[in-house]
C-alpha positions in Angstrom: 0.0 0.0 0.0 1.2 3.5 -0.8 0.9 6.1 1.9 2.0 9.8 1.8 5.1 9.0 3.8 5.9 5.3 3.1 5.3 2.2 1.0 4.2 -0.9 2.8 4.5 -4.3 1.1 2.4 -7.1 2.7 2.6 -10.8 1.9 -0.1 -12.9 3.6 1.2 -15.9 5.5 4.7 -16.8 6.0 7.4 -19.0 4.6 7.0 -22.8 5.0 8.6 -24.3 8.1 12.4 -24.7 7.6 12.6 -22.1 4.8 14.2 -18.7 5.3 14.7 -15.6 3.2 18.2 -16.9 2.6 17.2 -20.4 1.5 19.7 -21.3 -1.3 17.1 -23.7 -2.9 14.9 -20.6 -3.6 17.7 -18.0 -4.1 19.8 -19.8 -6.7 17.0 -20.3 -9.3 15.8 -16.7 -8.7 19.4 -15.5 -9.2 19.8 -17.6 -12.4 16.4 -16.3 -13.7 17.5 -12.7 -13.2 15.0 -11.9 -10.4 17.7 -11.1 -7.8 21.2 -9.5 -8.3 23.0 -11.4 -5.7 22.1 -14.1 -3.2 21.4 -12.9 0.3 21.9 -9.1 -0.1 18.4 -7.6 -0.6 17.8 -6.7 3.0 21.2 -5.3 3.6 21.0 -3.4 0.3 17.7 -1.8 1.3 19.1 -0.8 4.7 22.3 0.6 3.0 20.4 2.6 0.4 18.0 4.0 3.0 20.9 5.2 5.2 22.7 6.7 2.2 19.6 8.7 1.3 19.0 9.9 4.9 15.9 7.7 5.3 14.9 5.7 8.3 15.9 2.0 8.0 13.2 -0.2 6.5 11.1 -2.2 8.9 10.7 -5.9 8.4 8.0 -7.7 10.4 7.0 -11.3 10.4 3.8 -11.9 12.3 0.7 -13.4 10.8 1.9 -11.9 7.5 5.3 -10.6 6.3 5.5 -6.8 5.9 8.2 -4.4 4.7 7.9 -0.7 5.3 10.0 1.7 3.3 9.9 5.5 4.0 10.2 8.3 1.5 12.4 11.4 1.5 11.6 14.4 3.6 9.9 17.4 1.9 11.9 20.7 1.8 10.5 21.9 5.2 11.4 18.5 6.8 14.9 18.8 5.3 15.3 22.3 6.7 14.2 21.1 10.1 16.6 18.2 10.0 19.5 20.5 9.0 18.6 22.9 11.9 18.6 19.9 14.2 22.0 18.7 12.9 23.5 22.2 13.2 22.1 22.7 16.7 23.9 19.6 18.0 27.0 19.9 15.8 26.3 16.6 13.9 27.3 15.8 10.3 24.7 13.1 10.4 22.2 11.7 13.0 24.1 9.4 15.4 22.7 5.8 15.2 23.8 5.1 18.8 22.3 7.3 21.5 21.0 6.8 25.0 17.4 7.6 26.1 18.3 10.9 27.6 20.0 12.1 24.4 17.0 11.1 22.3 14.6 12.9 24.7 16.8 16.0 24.5 16.7 15.8 20.7 12.9 15.4 20.6 12.5 18.4 23.0 14.9 20.5 20.8 12.9 19.7 17.6 9.6 20.4 19.3 10.8 23.6 21.1 9.6 26.2 18.7 7.0 24.4 16.5 4.8 21.3 16.4 6.3 18.2 14.9 4.4 15.1 13.8 5.6 11.6 14.7 6.4 11.1 11.0 8.6 14.2 11.0 10.4 13.1 14.2 11.0 9.7 12.8 12.5 11.0 9.6 14.6 13.7 11.3 15.9 11.3 14.0 16.1 8.3 11.6 14.2 6.2 14.1 11.2 3.9 13.7 7.8 5.6 14.4 6.5 2.8 16.6 9.8 2.8 18.6 9.6 6.6 19.1 5.9 6.5 20.1 6.3 3.7 22.6 9.6 4.6 24.1 9.6 8.4 24.0 6.6 10.3 22.9 4.0 8.6 25.1 6.2 8.7 28.2 7.2 12.3 27.5 3.5 13.2 27.2 2.8 11.4 30.5 5.7 13.2 32.2 4.3 16.6 30.9 7.4 17.3 28.8 5.3 17.4 25.5 1.9 18.7 24.6 -0.5 17.5 22.0 -1.6 19.8 19.1 -5.0 18.1 19.2 -5.6 17.1 22.9 -9.2 16.0 22.2 -8.1 13.6 19.5 -5.0 11.7 20.6 -5.0 9.3 17.6 -5.5 12.0 15.0 -3.5 11.4 11.8 -2.5 15.1 12.0 -1.4 14.8 15.7 1.8 16.8 16.4 3.8 17.5 19.5 5.4 20.6 21.0 7.6 21.1 24.1 5.5 21.9 27.2 6.1 25.0 29.2 
């Protein structure tokens, strides 16, 4: 499915028991038929290309179905906000390793002067939206560090956050 900020590819079901995405019995004929470039590199290639283009890493989920989520580039306003964030903290690029207090500080800095959506925060910080929501946004709302743009509609698709105070 194509959304305004991402592409989600769903495959109902899962691989048969004992099969994996790196199964040579599947990969070799697909390689020989020209469907794949190299055996066992698709996932790492997608992650590498996303990182090279300043996008969050793809999300791979295997539950009742298999799902891949790929994010698109920031718009010009989002790029400007990301550049301001990078300059504010003296980064050339967003650090991939950070502790919880650093990420909280970054979120508060981004939300200090204007509302930011979860999507914007995810793209600027190069972190998964679900990860940010569960580990940072919800706790920061509960702690009173952030305020909702639409307090009467917590799950609004237009929901955004700003630093409280």
